[in-house]
C-alpha positions in Angstrom: 129.3 -117.9 -109.7 132.0 -120.0 -109.5 132.0 -123.0 -107.0 135.6 -124.1 -106.1 136.1 -127.4 -104.6 139.5 -128.9 -103.3 140.7 -131.4 -105.6 143.8 -133.6 -104.4 146.8 -133.7 -107.2 147.4 -137.9 -107.6 150.3 -137.1 -110.3 152.1 -134.4 -111.8 152.6 -134.7 -115.8 156.0 -133.9 -117.6 154.3 -130.9 -119.1 153.1 -128.6 -116.7 149.9 -130.9 -115.9 148.9 -132.9 -113.1 145.7 -135.9 -112.4 143.7 -134.4 -110.0 141.2 -136.6 -108.3 138.2 -135.1 -106.2 135.2 -138.0 -105.7 136.6 -140.8 -107.3 136.5 -138.8 -110.3 140.2 -137.8 -112.2 141.1 -134.8 -114.1 144.6 -133.2 -116.6 144.2 -129.9 -115.5 146.9 -127.2 -115.5 149.2 -126.4 -112.6 151.2 -123.6 -114.8 150.3 -120.8 -112.7 151.8 -122.3 -109.3 155.4 -123.4 -108.6 156.4 -127.0 -106.0 152.9 -128.7 -106.2 153.6 -132.5 -105.5 151.3 -135.6 -104.7 149.4 -135.3 -102.2 148.8 -131.7 -102.3 145.2 -129.6 -102.6 144.4 -126.7 -105.3 141.4 -125.7 -106.1 140.0 -126.0 -109.4 138.3 -123.6 -112.4 138.0 -124.0 -115.8 140.9 -126.3 -115.8 144.1 -124.6 -113.7 144.8 -124.6 -110.5 145.3 -121.9 -108.9 145.5 -122.6 -104.8 147.2 -124.4 -102.8 145.2 -125.7 -99.8 146.5 -126.6 -96.4 145.8 -130.6 -96.5 143.3 -130.1 -93.2 141.8 -127.1 -94.6 140.9 -129.3 -97.1 139.2 -131.6 -95.5 136.4 -130.3 -93.3 135.6 -128.6 -96.3 135.5 -131.5 -98.2 133.7 -133.2 -95.0 131.6 -130.4 -94.3 130.3 -130.8 -98.1 129.4 -134.6 -98.2 127.4 -133.8 -95.1 125.4 -131.5 -97.1 125.2 -133.9 -100.5 127.4 -131.6 -102.1 130.4 -133.8 -103.4 128.5 -137.5 -104.4 130.3 -138.5 -102.1 128.7 -140.8 -98.6 130.3 -141.3 -95.3 131.1 -138.8 -92.5 
């Protein structure tokens, strides 16, 4: 079973990778499977690869539900 959580792209790097952030944790992942990813986009990351881009409103709603359930380690509403 896999758990996919939206991560926000912070920076696109010249080698086809990017820096993403979730709950204050930043990680470099491959953006090679997606075209036109830009900082501020939300992506689903699995085993170090961004697999798909998400609608920002949908991503924020998902993250809010996860915060409410205590699943992301972030506080707040």
